[in-house]
PDB file of N, CA, C and O in Angstrom:
ATOM      1  N   MET A   1       0.845  -1.168   0.000  1.00  0.00           N
ATOM      2  CA  MET A   1       0.000   0.000   0.000  1.00  0.00           C
ATOM      3  C   MET A   1       0.894   1.235   0.000  1.00  0.00           C
ATOM      4  O   MET A   1       1.652   1.456   0.945  1.00  0.00           O
ATOM      5  N   ALA A   2       0.808   2.039  -1.056  1.00  0.00           N
ATOM      6  CA  ALA A   2       1.636   3.237  -1.165  1.00  0.00           C
ATOM      7  C   ALA A   2       0.800   4.475  -0.928  1.00  0.00           C
ATOM      8  O   ALA A   2      -0.324   4.584  -1.418  1.00  0.00           O
ATOM      9  N   VAL A   3       1.346   5.388  -0.187  1.00  0.00           N
ATOM     10  CA  VAL A   3       0.698   6.670   0.064  1.00  0.00           C
ATOM     11  C   VAL A   3       1.326   7.677  -0.884  1.00  0.00           C
ATOM     12  O   VAL A   3       2.457   7.478  -1.327  1.00  0.00           O
ATOM     13  N   SER A   4       0.614   8.759  -1.206  1.00  0.00           N
ATOM     14  CA  SER A   4       1.089   9.698  -2.213  1.00  0.00           C
ATOM     15  C   SER A   4       2.507  10.190  -1.951  1.00  0.00           C
ATOM     16  O   SER A   4       3.215  10.499  -2.910  1.00  0.00           O
ATOM     17  N   GLY A   5       2.949  10.278  -0.721  1.00  0.00           N
ATOM     18  CA  GLY A   5       4.300  10.688  -0.407  1.00  0.00           C
ATOM     19  C   GLY A   5       5.344   9.672  -0.837  1.00  0.00           C
ATOM     20  O   GLY A   5       6.527  10.000  -0.928  1.00  0.00           O
ATOM     21  N   GLU A   6       4.913   8.425  -1.106  1.00  0.00           N
ATOM     22  CA  GLU A   6       5.818   7.366  -1.514  1.00  0.00           C
ATOM     23  C   GLU A   6       5.795   7.144  -3.014  1.00  0.00           C
ATOM     24  O   GLU A   6       6.394   6.184  -3.497  1.00  0.00           O
ATOM     25  N   ALA A   7       5.123   8.001  -3.761  1.00  0.00           N
ATOM     26  CA  ALA A   7       5.028   7.831  -5.207  1.00  0.00           C
ATOM     27  C   ALA A   7       6.422   7.873  -5.820  1.00  0.00           C
ATOM     28  O   ALA A   7       7.296   8.616  -5.374  1.00  0.00           O
ATOM     29  N   GLY A   8       6.606   7.053  -6.860  1.00  0.00           N
ATOM     30  CA  GLY A   8       7.884   7.014  -7.534  1.00  0.00           C
ATOM     31  C   GLY A   8       8.840   5.984  -6.955  1.00  0.00           C
ATOM     32  O   GLY A   8      10.012   5.956  -7.332  1.00  0.00           O
ATOM     33  N   THR A   9       8.362   5.131  -6.040  1.00  0.00           N
ATOM     34  CA  THR A   9       9.214   4.109  -5.464  1.00  0.00           C
ATOM     35  C   THR A   9       8.854   2.760  -6.052  1.00  0.00           C
ATOM     36  O   THR A   9       7.697   2.499  -6.381  1.00  0.00           O
ATOM     37  N   GLY A  10       9.848   1.914  -6.179  1.00  0.00           N
ATOM     38  CA  GLY A  10       9.615   0.555  -6.650  1.00  0.00           C
ATOM     39  C   GLY A  10       9.594   0.469  -8.160  1.00  0.00           C
ATOM     40  O   GLY A  10       9.498   1.483  -8.852  1.00  0.00           O
ATOM     41  N   PRO A  11       9.687  -0.762  -8.672  1.00  0.00           N
ATOM     42  CA  PRO A  11       9.697  -0.963 -10.115  1.00  0.00           C
ATOM     43  C   PRO A  11       8.329  -0.658 -10.726  1.00  0.00           C
ATOM     44  O   PRO A  11       7.299  -1.066 -10.188  1.00  0.00           O
ATOM     45  N   GLY A  12       8.323   0.049 -11.833  1.00  0.00           N
ATOM     46  CA  GLY A  12       7.084   0.353 -12.532  1.00  0.00           C
ATOM     47  C   GLY A  12       6.259   1.447 -11.906  1.00  0.00           C
ATOM     48  O   GLY A  12       5.128   1.676 -12.333  1.00  0.00           O
ATOM     49  N   ALA A  13       6.786   2.137 -10.901  1.00  0.00           N
ATOM     50  CA  ALA A  13       6.031   3.203 -10.243  1.00  0.00           C
ATOM     51  C   ALA A  13       5.803   4.345 -11.219  1.00  0.00           C
ATOM     52  O   ALA A  13       6.684   4.678 -12.012  1.00  0.00           O
ATOM     53  N   ASP A  14       4.630   4.939 -11.159  1.00  0.00           N
ATOM     54  CA  ASP A  14       4.248   6.053 -12.022  1.00  0.00           C
ATOM     55  C   ASP A  14       4.389   5.701 -13.501  1.00  0.00           C
ATOM     56  O   ASP A  14       4.863   6.518 -14.291  1.00  0.00           O
ATOM     57  N   ALA A  15       3.984   4.508 -13.872  1.00  0.00           N
ATOM     58  CA  ALA A  15       4.057   4.076 -15.255  1.00  0.00           C
ATOM     59  C   ALA A  15       2.867   4.572 -16.067  1.00  0.00           C
ATOM     60  O   ALA A  15       2.897   4.520 -17.296  1.00  0.00           O
ATOM     61  N   HIS A  16       1.810   5.056 -15.392  1.00  0.00           N
ATOM     62  CA  HIS A  16       0.600   5.531 -16.062  1.00  0.00           C
ATOM     63  C   HIS A  16       0.219   6.913 -15.559  1.00  0.00           C
ATOM     64  O   HIS A  16       0.513   7.281 -14.421  1.00  0.00           O
ATOM     65  N   CYS A  17      -0.442   7.673 -16.431  1.00  0.00           N
ATOM     66  CA  CYS A  17      -0.963   8.987 -16.054  1.00  0.00           C
ATOM     67  C   CYS A  17      -2.123   8.791 -15.089  1.00  0.00           C
ATOM     68  O   CYS A  17      -2.988   7.950 -15.334  1.00  0.00           O
ATOM     69  N   THR A  18      -2.160   9.553 -13.993  1.00  0.00           N
ATOM     70  CA  THR A  18      -3.232   9.404 -13.010  1.00  0.00           C
ATOM     71  C   THR A  18      -4.501  10.131 -13.420  1.00  0.00           C
ATOM     72  O   THR A  18      -5.524  10.011 -12.746  1.00  0.00           O
ATOM     73  N   SER A  19      -4.455  10.878 -14.506  1.00  0.00           N
ATOM     74  CA  SER A  19      -5.633  11.604 -14.970  1.00  0.00           C
ATOM     75  C   SER A  19      -6.376  10.871 -16.094  1.00  0.00           C
ATOM     76  O   SER A  19      -7.606  10.854 -16.119  1.00  0.00           O
ATOM     77  N   CYS A  20      -5.618  10.260 -17.031  1.00  0.00           N
ATOM     78  CA  CYS A  20      -6.266   9.603 -18.171  1.00  0.00           C
ATOM     79  C   CYS A  20      -6.035   8.092 -18.224  1.00  0.00           C
ATOM     80  O   CYS A  20      -6.748   7.395 -18.946  1.00  0.00           O
ATOM     81  N   GLY A  21      -5.054   7.568 -17.475  1.00  0.00           N
ATOM     82  CA  GLY A  21      -4.792   6.135 -17.429  1.00  0.00           C
ATOM     83  C   GLY A  21      -3.877   5.616 -18.517  1.00  0.00           C
ATOM     84  O   GLY A  21      -3.521   4.438 -18.510  1.00  0.00           O
ATOM     85  N   ARG A  22      -3.486   6.472 -19.458  1.00  0.00           N
ATOM     86  CA  ARG A  22      -2.574   6.040 -20.525  1.00  0.00           C
ATOM     87  C   ARG A  22      -1.160   5.882 -19.964  1.00  0.00           C
ATOM     88  O   ARG A  22      -0.847   6.438 -18.911  1.00  0.00           O
ATOM     89  N   PRO A  23      -0.301   5.125 -20.659  1.00  0.00           N
ATOM     90  CA  PRO A  23       1.096   5.042 -20.229  1.00  0.00           C
ATOM     91  C   PRO A  23       1.699   6.446 -20.141  1.00  0.00           C
ATOM     92  O   PRO A  23       1.416   7.298 -20.984  1.00  0.00           O
ATOM     93  N   ALA A  24       2.522   6.685 -19.130  1.00  0.00           N
ATOM     94  CA  ALA A  24       3.086   8.011 -18.884  1.00  0.00           C
ATOM     95  C   ALA A  24       3.860   8.526 -20.092  1.00  0.00           C
ATOM     96  O   ALA A  24       3.869   9.732 -20.338  1.00  0.00           O
ATOM     97  N   ALA A  25       4.502   7.658 -20.843  1.00  0.00           N
ATOM     98  CA  ALA A  25       5.262   8.074 -22.020  1.00  0.00           C
ATOM     99  C   ALA A  25       4.355   8.591 -23.136  1.00  0.00           C
ATOM    100  O   ALA A  25       4.799   9.374 -23.975  1.00  0.00           O
ATOM    101  N   ASP A  26       3.083   8.162 -23.156  1.00  0.00           N
ATOM    102  CA  ASP A  26       2.139   8.569 -24.202  1.00  0.00           C
ATOM    103  C   ASP A  26       1.289   9.771 -23.809  1.00  0.00           C
ATOM    104  O   ASP A  26       0.541  10.287 -24.639  1.00  0.00           O
ATOM    105  N   CYS A  27       1.388  10.225 -22.572  1.00  0.00           N
ATOM    106  CA  CYS A  27       0.552  11.322 -22.090  1.00  0.00           C
ATOM    107  C   CYS A  27       1.367  12.619 -22.061  1.00  0.00           C
ATOM    108  O   CYS A  27       2.525  12.629 -21.646  1.00  0.00           O
ATOM    109  N   ALA A  28       0.751  13.692 -22.501  1.00  0.00           N
ATOM    110  CA  ALA A  28       1.437  14.987 -22.552  1.00  0.00           C
ATOM    111  C   ALA A  28       1.294  15.762 -21.250  1.00  0.00           C
ATOM    112  O   ALA A  28       1.582  16.958 -21.221  1.00  0.00           O
ATOM    113  N   GLY A  29       0.861  15.117 -20.177  1.00  0.00           N
ATOM    114  CA  GLY A  29       0.723  15.802 -18.892  1.00  0.00           C
ATOM    115  C   GLY A  29      -0.638  16.443 -18.719  1.00  0.00           C
ATOM    116  O   GLY A  29      -0.727  17.646 -18.475  1.00  0.00           O
ATOM    117  N   CYS A  30      -1.694  15.668 -18.840  1.00  0.00           N
ATOM    118  CA  CYS A  30      -3.046  16.208 -18.768  1.00  0.00           C
ATOM    119  C   CYS A  30      -3.551  16.370 -17.334  1.00  0.00           C
ATOM    120  O   CYS A  30      -4.608  16.966 -17.126  1.00  0.00           O
ATOM    121  N   ALA A  31      -2.827  15.856 -16.346  1.00  0.00           N
ATOM    122  CA  ALA A  31      -3.267  15.939 -14.948  1.00  0.00           C
ATOM    123  C   ALA A  31      -3.207  17.380 -14.447  1.00  0.00           C
ATOM    124  O   ALA A  31      -2.247  18.105 -14.705  1.00  0.00           O
ATOM    125  N   ARG A  32      -4.260  17.778 -13.720  1.00  0.00           N
ATOM    126  CA  ARG A  32      -4.275  19.098 -13.107  1.00  0.00           C
ATOM    127  C   ARG A  32      -3.842  18.954 -11.655  1.00  0.00           C
ATOM    128  O   ARG A  32      -4.090  17.920 -11.034  1.00  0.00           O
ATOM    129  N   THR A  33      -3.207  19.964 -11.117  1.00  0.00           N
ATOM    130  CA  THR A  33      -2.586  19.911  -9.794  1.00  0.00           C
ATOM    131  C   THR A  33      -3.560  19.590  -8.668  1.00  0.00           C
ATOM    132  O   THR A  33      -3.239  18.767  -7.810  1.00  0.00           O
ATOM    133  N   LEU A  34      -4.720  20.200  -8.639  1.00  0.00           N
ATOM    134  CA  LEU A  34      -5.634  20.048  -7.508  1.00  0.00           C
ATOM    135  C   LEU A  34      -6.632  18.899  -7.651  1.00  0.00           C
ATOM    136  O   LEU A  34      -7.356  18.601  -6.701  1.00  0.00           O
ATOM    137  N   ASP A  35      -6.686  18.257  -8.796  1.00  0.00           N
ATOM    138  CA  ASP A  35      -7.617  17.144  -8.994  1.00  0.00           C
ATOM    139  C   ASP A  35      -7.087  15.870  -8.354  1.00  0.00           C
ATOM    140  O   ASP A  35      -5.886  15.607  -8.401  1.00  0.00           O
ATOM    141  N   PRO A  36      -7.974  15.073  -7.755  1.00  0.00           N
ATOM    142  CA  PRO A  36      -7.534  13.762  -7.247  1.00  0.00           C
ATOM    143  C   PRO A  36      -7.239  12.844  -8.431  1.00  0.00           C
ATOM    144  O   PRO A  36      -7.745  13.080  -9.528  1.00  0.00           O
ATOM    145  N   PRO A  37      -6.434  11.809  -8.232  1.00  0.00           N
ATOM    146  CA  PRO A  37      -6.153  10.887  -9.334  1.00  0.00           C
ATOM    147  C   PRO A  37      -7.399  10.088  -9.695  1.00  0.00           C
ATOM    148  O   PRO A  37      -8.223   9.791  -8.830  1.00  0.00           O
ATOM    149  N   HIS A  38      -7.537   9.744 -10.962  1.00  0.00           N
ATOM    150  CA  HIS A  38      -8.661   8.922 -11.426  1.00  0.00           C
ATOM    151  C   HIS A  38      -8.213   7.525 -11.810  1.00  0.00           C
ATOM    152  O   HIS A  38      -9.028   6.607 -11.899  1.00  0.00           O
ATOM    153  N   TYR A  39      -6.902   7.362 -12.039  1.00  0.00           N
ATOM    154  CA  TYR A  39      -6.342   6.072 -12.436  1.00  0.00           C
ATOM    155  C   TYR A  39      -5.113   5.767 -11.598  1.00  0.00           C
ATOM    156  O   TYR A  39      -4.410   6.681 -11.167  1.00  0.00           O
ATOM    157  N   CYS A  40      -4.852   4.487 -11.363  1.00  0.00           N
ATOM    158  CA  CYS A  40      -3.689   4.040 -10.601  1.00  0.00           C
ATOM    159  C   CYS A  40      -2.420   4.334 -11.395  1.00  0.00           C
ATOM    160  O   CYS A  40      -2.339   3.993 -12.575  1.00  0.00           O
ATOM    161  N   ALA A  41      -1.430   4.964 -10.763  1.00  0.00           N
ATOM    162  CA  ALA A  41      -0.174   5.291 -11.433  1.00  0.00           C
ATOM    163  C   ALA A  41       0.645   4.045 -11.747  1.00  0.00           C
ATOM    164  O   ALA A  41       1.492   4.079 -12.640  1.00  0.00           O
ATOM    165  N   THR A  42       0.410   2.954 -11.036  1.00  0.00           N
ATOM    166  CA  THR A  42       1.179   1.734 -11.238  1.00  0.00           C
ATOM    167  C   THR A  42       0.625   0.884 -12.374  1.00  0.00           C
ATOM    168  O   THR A  42       1.383   0.420 -13.226  1.00  0.00           O
ATOM    169  N   CYS A  43      -0.708   0.672 -12.395  1.00  0.00           N
ATOM    170  CA  CYS A  43      -1.275  -0.249 -13.378  1.00  0.00           C
ATOM    171  C   CYS A  43      -2.256   0.393 -14.363  1.00  0.00           C
ATOM    172  O   CYS A  43      -2.610  -0.241 -15.356  1.00  0.00           O
ATOM    173  N   GLY A  44      -2.705   1.621 -14.123  1.00  0.00           N
ATOM    174  CA  GLY A  44      -3.619   2.300 -15.031  1.00  0.00           C
ATOM    175  C   GLY A  44      -5.074   1.932 -14.837  1.00  0.00           C
ATOM    176  O   GLY A  44      -5.908   2.323 -15.654  1.00  0.00           O
ATOM    177  N   THR A  45      -5.417   1.191 -13.784  1.00  0.00           N
ATOM    178  CA  THR A  45      -6.793   0.806 -13.490  1.00  0.00           C
ATOM    179  C   THR A  45      -7.548   1.988 -12.901  1.00  0.00           C
ATOM    180  O   THR A  45      -6.984   2.767 -12.132  1.00  0.00           O
ATOM    181  N   ARG A  46      -8.821   2.124 -13.256  1.00  0.00           N
ATOM    182  CA  ARG A  46      -9.674   3.194 -12.733  1.00  0.00           C
ATOM    183  C   ARG A  46      -9.771   3.074 -11.215  1.00  0.00           C
ATOM    184  O   ARG A  46      -9.990   1.981 -10.694  1.00  0.00           O
ATOM    185  N   LEU A  47      -9.609   4.189 -10.503  1.00  0.00           N
ATOM    186  CA  LEU A  47      -9.671   4.213  -9.043  1.00  0.00           C
ATOM    187  C   LEU A  47     -11.072   4.523  -8.553  1.00  0.00           C
ATOM    188  O   LEU A  47     -11.846   5.207  -9.223  1.00  0.00           O
ATOM    189  N   ALA A  48     -11.383   4.013  -7.383  1.00  0.00           N
ATOM    190  CA  ALA A  48     -12.574   4.428  -6.642  1.00  0.00           C
ATOM    191  C   ALA A  48     -12.085   5.555  -5.738  1.00  0.00           C
ATOM    192  O   ALA A  48     -11.316   5.311  -4.808  1.00  0.00           O
ATOM    193  N   VAL A  49     -12.524   6.787  -6.000  1.00  0.00           N
ATOM    194  CA  VAL A  49     -12.031   7.950  -5.274  1.00  0.00           C
ATOM    195  C   VAL A  49     -13.148   8.518  -4.414  1.00  0.00           C
ATOM    196  O   VAL A  49     -14.269   8.729  -4.877  1.00  0.00           O
ATOM    197  N   ARG A  50     -12.817   8.760  -3.150  1.00  0.00           N
ATOM    198  CA  ARG A  50     -13.763   9.381  -2.216  1.00  0.00           C
ATOM    199  C   ARG A  50     -13.200  10.748  -1.841  1.00  0.00           C
ATOM    200  O   ARG A  50     -12.101  10.852  -1.297  1.00  0.00           O
ATOM    201  N   VAL A  51     -13.971  11.798  -2.140  1.00  0.00           N
ATOM    202  CA  VAL A  51     -13.542  13.165  -1.870  1.00  0.00           C
ATOM    203  C   VAL A  51     -14.294  13.678  -0.650  1.00  0.00           C
ATOM    204  O   VAL A  51     -15.507  13.503  -0.535  1.00  0.00           O
ATOM    205  N   SER A  52     -13.560  14.315   0.260  1.00  0.00           N
ATOM    206  CA  SER A  52     -14.163  14.912   1.453  1.00  0.00           C
ATOM    207  C   SER A  52     -13.577  16.313   1.617  1.00  0.00           C
ATOM    208  O   SER A  52     -12.624  16.662   0.921  1.00  0.00           O
ATOM    209  N   PRO A  53     -14.127  17.119   2.522  1.00  0.00           N
ATOM    210  CA  PRO A  53     -13.584  18.468   2.725  1.00  0.00           C
ATOM    211  C   PRO A  53     -12.112  18.464   3.154  1.00  0.00           C
ATOM    212  O   PRO A  53     -11.396  19.433   2.901  1.00  0.00           O
ATOM    213  N   GLY A  54     -11.661  17.399   3.791  1.00  0.00           N
ATOM    214  CA  GLY A  54     -10.285  17.325   4.262  1.00  0.00           C
ATOM    215  C   GLY A  54      -9.301  16.770   3.250  1.00  0.00           C
ATOM    216  O   GLY A  54      -8.099  16.758   3.519  1.00  0.00           O
ATOM    217  N   GLY A  55      -9.763  16.309   2.096  1.00  0.00           N
ATOM    218  CA  GLY A  55      -8.869  15.729   1.092  1.00  0.00           C
ATOM    219  C   GLY A  55      -9.560  14.647   0.293  1.00  0.00           C
ATOM    220  O   GLY A  55     -10.762  14.736   0.040  1.00  0.00           O
ATOM    221  N   TRP A  56      -8.819  13.621  -0.110  1.00  0.00           N
ATOM    222  CA  TRP A  56      -9.378  12.525  -0.896  1.00  0.00           C
ATOM    223  C   TRP A  56      -8.612  11.239  -0.612  1.00  0.00           C
ATOM    224  O   TRP A  56      -7.475  11.253  -0.141  1.00  0.00           O
ATOM    225  N   VAL A  57      -9.278  10.126  -0.915  1.00  0.00           N
ATOM    226  CA  VAL A  57      -8.666   8.809  -0.788  1.00  0.00           C
ATOM    227  C   VAL A  57      -8.981   8.046  -2.059  1.00  0.00           C
ATOM    228  O   VAL A  57     -10.144   7.925  -2.445  1.00  0.00           O
ATOM    229  N   GLY A  58      -7.930   7.522  -2.724  1.00  0.00           N
ATOM    230  CA  GLY A  58      -8.111   6.727  -3.927  1.00  0.00           C
ATOM    231  C   GLY A  58      -7.779   5.275  -3.626  1.00  0.00           C
ATOM    232  O   GLY A  58      -6.856   4.986  -2.865  1.00  0.00           O
ATOM    233  N   ARG A  59      -8.541   4.356  -4.232  1.00  0.00           N
ATOM    234  CA  ARG A  59      -8.336   2.935  -3.983  1.00  0.00           C
ATOM    235  C   ARG A  59      -8.342   2.157  -5.299  1.00  0.00           C
ATOM    236  O   ARG A  59      -9.293   2.227  -6.077  1.00  0.00           O
ATOM    237  N   CYS A  60      -7.253   1.412  -5.529  1.00  0.00           N
ATOM    238  CA  CYS A  60      -7.132   0.551  -6.704  1.00  0.00           C
ATOM    239  C   CYS A  60      -7.545  -0.861  -6.316  1.00  0.00           C
ATOM    240  O   CYS A  60      -7.205  -1.325  -5.228  1.00  0.00           O
ATOM    241  N   LYS A  61      -8.271  -1.550  -7.187  1.00  0.00           N
ATOM    242  CA  LYS A  61      -8.708  -2.906  -6.842  1.00  0.00           C
ATOM    243  C   LYS A  61      -7.551  -3.894  -6.831  1.00  0.00           C
ATOM    244  O   LYS A  61      -7.676  -4.981  -6.267  1.00  0.00           O
ATOM    245  N   HIS A  62      -6.411  -3.531  -7.454  1.00  0.00           N
ATOM    246  CA  HIS A  62      -5.237  -4.411  -7.467  1.00  0.00           C
ATOM    247  C   HIS A  62      -4.191  -4.036  -6.415  1.00  0.00           C
ATOM    248  O   HIS A  62      -3.520  -4.911  -5.868  1.00  0.00           O
ATOM    249  N   HIS A  63      -4.050  -2.729  -6.130  1.00  0.00           N
ATOM    250  CA  HIS A  63      -2.985  -2.264  -5.250  1.00  0.00           C
ATOM    251  C   HIS A  63      -3.480  -1.668  -3.939  1.00  0.00           C
ATOM    252  O   HIS A  63      -2.672  -1.196  -3.139  1.00  0.00           O
ATOM    253  N   GLY A  64      -4.778  -1.679  -3.705  1.00  0.00           N
ATOM    254  CA  GLY A  64      -5.311  -1.116  -2.466  1.00  0.00           C
ATOM    255  C   GLY A  64      -5.267   0.404  -2.476  1.00  0.00           C
ATOM    256  O   GLY A  64      -5.404   1.034  -3.525  1.00  0.00           O
ATOM    257  N   GLU A  65      -5.074   0.984  -1.301  1.00  0.00           N
ATOM    258  CA  GLU A  65      -5.046   2.438  -1.186  1.00  0.00           C
ATOM    259  C   GLU A  65      -3.761   2.957  -1.796  1.00  0.00           C
ATOM    260  O   GLU A  65      -2.667   2.593  -1.364  1.00  0.00           O
ATOM    261  N   VAL A  66      -3.896   3.818  -2.811  1.00  0.00           N
ATOM    262  CA  VAL A  66      -2.723   4.301  -3.520  1.00  0.00           C
ATOM    263  C   VAL A  66      -2.474   5.788  -3.335  1.00  0.00           C
ATOM    264  O   VAL A  66      -1.381   6.260  -3.649  1.00  0.00           O
ATOM    265  N   ALA A  67      -3.435   6.538  -2.843  1.00  0.00           N
ATOM    266  CA  ALA A  67      -3.217   7.979  -2.699  1.00  0.00           C
ATOM    267  C   ALA A  67      -4.077   8.539  -1.581  1.00  0.00           C
ATOM    268  O   ALA A  67      -5.215   8.120  -1.369  1.00  0.00           O
ATOM    269  N   ARG A  68      -3.508   9.483  -0.884  1.00  0.00           N
ATOM    270  CA  ARG A  68      -4.250  10.133   0.194  1.00  0.00           C
ATOM    271  C   ARG A  68      -3.721  11.556   0.321  1.00  0.00           C
ATOM    272  O   ARG A  68      -2.516  11.796   0.254  1.00  0.00           O
ATOM    273  N   SER A  69      -4.640  12.486   0.505  1.00  0.00           N
ATOM    274  CA  SER A  69      -4.216  13.868   0.669  1.00  0.00           C
ATOM    275  C   SER A  69      -5.059  14.548   1.715  1.00  0.00           C
ATOM    276  O   SER A  69      -4.856  15.728   2.001  1.00  0.00           O
TER     277      SER A  69
END
């Protein structure tokens, strides 16, 4: 389980765009700074994201909780 502060660790980390789900090499940087991620950065699977006034929590069905803010 990786928290957003641990992004970029391990093999294959950040291999996909968190905004569109495409491979990072094919994406021109469509992610906006304040938006929560919609796709897992590791596998590109659509996330279940819960947004609250205090932040957001994203959950991948393969990797568990992948982001928290």
